[in-house]
N, C-alpha and C positions, 0 to 999 in steps of 0.2 A: 338330393340334398339342397337345401335352399341357399341362396347367395349369402344370407345372414350367417348361417352356420359355417359356411366356407371361409368367411372373413373373420370369424371369431379368433382363430389361432394368431392371425396377423395382429389383431388388436391386443391380444395378450402379450405377444412378443414385443410390441412397441412399448407397452406399459412396463415390461421388465427392463427393457433397454433404458428407459427414462430413470429407473431406480438406480442404475449403475453409474450415472454421471457423478463425478466428484463434486463435493460442495464447493462453493466459491470461497476464496480466501477472505478472512475477516478484514475489515477496513483497516484496523491497526497494523496488520502485517503489510498491507499495501503501502500505507503511509510511511512506515519505517523503512521499507525498501526504497521508496522514492526519495526520502530525505537522505539516506545513506548515499545514494547516487548523486544527488545535488552537492553534498559536501565533498565527495571524492572528486567531483569535476573541478572544484575551485580551491580546495585545501588539501593538506596531506591526508593520505588515506585514513579513514575513520574506522574501517571494519564495519561491524554491524552496529546499528543504533540500539543502544541499551535502553534509552528512555527518551521520550520527547514530550514537550508541553506546548500547547497552543496558546499563544498570548494575544492573538488577533486573527482576523480572517485569513491572512497569509503571512503570519509571523510565528515562528517556532523557535523554541529553545531545544537544542538537540545534544544529548549526551551520548558519546561514542564508547565503544568497548575499550578503546585506547585510553579513556579517561578525559580526553579533550571535550570541551563543550563549545558549541557554536550557536550563533543566531542565524536563522535562515529566514529571509524575507523575500516576498515577491511583490513588486510594485504593480500599480494599476496597468502599466503598459507591458507587463510580463517579464520584466528584468529581474533576475534572481541574484540576490546578494547573500554571500556566506562570509561571516567574519567571526572571530573569537567572541564568545559571549562575555559581556561585562554586566554583572548584576546592577540593578538600579541602586542609586545612593540615597 
């Protein structure tokens, strides 16, 4: 049996294993989880993030399951600020 034919089952097995990997999480799921963690680090527990809106590069309006709404901002030096959201006047 040639070396090519002996290696064929291995190639097939590797291809099958590659099909079994779970798909990556969608970006929105990752952002919601990260925002929930940032809020809970600085404010009363938020629970899960129900909705978020991006207002700038690192500026988010975050609505929690609890009904509370926060503004999460990250400055150029990496400092995270979480405060209750006040709509623009």
